[in-house]
N, C-alpha and C positions, 0 to 999 in steps of 0.2 A: 748318084745318091740324092742330090738336091732336087732333080726332076721328079724322082720317085716320091720324095717327101711332099713336094708341091702338089703332085697328082693326088696323093692321099688327103692332103688338106682340102683341096677343092672338092673331092668326093665327100669328105666328112661334112663340109659346110653345106653342100647340096642336100645331104640327108637331114641335116639340122633344120634347113628351111622346109623341106618336104614333110617332115613329121608333124610340125605344128599345123600345117595347112590341113592335113587329113584329120588331125585331132579336133580342129575347129569346125568340122562339118556338123557336129552336134553340140549345141550349147547346153550347159547345165541349167538346172531349174532356176538357180538364182539369177543368172544372166537373162534368161527369158522373162522371169518374173519382173525384174527391174525394167526391162524394155516395155513390157505390157502395161505395168503400173504407170510408167511415164506417159504412155499413149492415152491411157484412160484419164489420168489427171489433166493432161493437156486438153482432152475433149470436154471435160467438166469446166475447165477455166475458160475456154473460148466459146462455150455454149453449144458445141456440136454434139455433146452427150448430156442427157438429163441425169439428175441424181439417181433416178430409178434405173436407167440403163447402166450407169456405172456400177451400181450395186449388183445388178444381175451379172454383169461381166466379171466382177470381182468374185462373186459366188461361184461362177463357172471355173474361174482360175483356182479357187480354193479346193474345188473338187478334183482338179488335175493334180494339185499338190498332195491331196489325200491318196489318190491312186498311186502316185509315184512313191510315196512313203510305204505303201503296202507292197509295191513291187520290190523296193530296196530291202525290205525285211526278209525276203526270201532269197538270200545269197546275191544281192546286187541286181543290176538291170541286165536282162537278157536282150538280145537283138530284137526279138519280137516285142518286148515291153518298151524298149526305146522307140521302136517304130510306132507303137500305139501312142506313146506320149507325144511324139512328134506330130502325129495326125491330130491329136487333141489340141496341141498348141497352135498348129496351123489353122484349125477350125476357129479357135478363139481369136486368133489374130485377124482372120477374115471377118469375123463378127464385129470386132472392134472397128475395123475399117468400114464395114457396111453401116453400123450404127452412127459412126461419125459423119458419114457422107450420104445418109439416106434422105435428107431434106424432108423428113416427115413433118407433119404439122405440129406435133408436140403440144397441141392445144393452144398455140400462141397466135393463131390467125395470120400466119405469114410474117412473123416478127422479123425485123431486119436488125442486124447487129450494128454496133456503134460505128464501124467503118463505113457501112453502106449508108447509114443515116447521115454521117458527117459529109460524105461526098455529095449526097443529094442536097443537104442544107447549104453547103458551100456553093454549089452550083446556083441555087436560088438566090443566095445573097450576092454572089458575083453578078448575076443577071440584074439584080436590083441596083447595084452600083453602076453597071454599064448603062442601063436605061434611065438612070437618075431617080428612080423611085425610092432609093435608100441613100441616106447620107453616110459618110464614113463613120460618123459617131453612132448612128443606128446599127450599122453593120458590126462595129466593134462590140456594142452591147449584146447583140444577138449571138455573136460568136463566143463571148464571155459566158453567156447563159448556157450555150451548148457545152462549153468546157466543164461547167459545174455538173451537168448531166453525165458527161464522160467520166468524171472522177467518181461519181456515185456508182456508175456501172462497174468501174474497176474494183471498187470496194465490194460490190455485190458478187462479182465473179470470183473472188478469192475462194469461196466455198461452193461455187456453182450457182447459177441463177435459179431461184425458185420461181414458181408461177406468180406469186405475189410481187416479187421483185421485178419480174418482166412487166406486170401490169403497171407498177409504179413508174418504171422507165417509159412505158408507152404513154401514160398520161402526161408525163413531163415532155416527151417529144411532141405529142400532139399539141400541147399548149404552145410550145416553141414554134411549131410549124404554123399554127394559127397566128402567132405574133409576127412571124416573118411576113405572112400575107397581109396582115393588118397594117404593118409598117409600110409595106410597098404600096398599099392603096390609100393611105392617109394623106399623102401629098404635102405633109408639113416637114419642116427641117430638112428638106432634101439636100440643101447645100450647106448645112451646118456642121 
């Protein structure tokens, strides 16, 4: 009797684990919407999506929501309708991935993000410290100026970088880059 009970319990638990796995093969619209919105927001924040791209992607998403609503009004989703929605979601997901990684110009002239610029700037400052063309005080001031630019970029990124904000950051980076070179060439205060 106990063996039979244990066998039934094992079978029931196996079915309990198998049922949710098959039910999870299709995510509902809310789960997909949340994931897609998060990906779009992340793209806007890190600059891999422009505001225009994000707006277009969200408009595509709203069209899928509209289609799903129409499907549901006619006695729920059929298998064909679910397959259609899946294809549309997959296409939108691929488009988000493409737009976030397309490395298109976006009218920014090959604009580098804060991390790329920081690495390049740190390398130039380190080289200046090594060869004696920059003092520790000069290096500290240059890095502090860079941190001010980094904070401004973080503020700008909260709502996505506009072209005007990118131009402002470019001007600031260019001035700082010029200052690094000027400080390295001036040969004063190298040991101060």
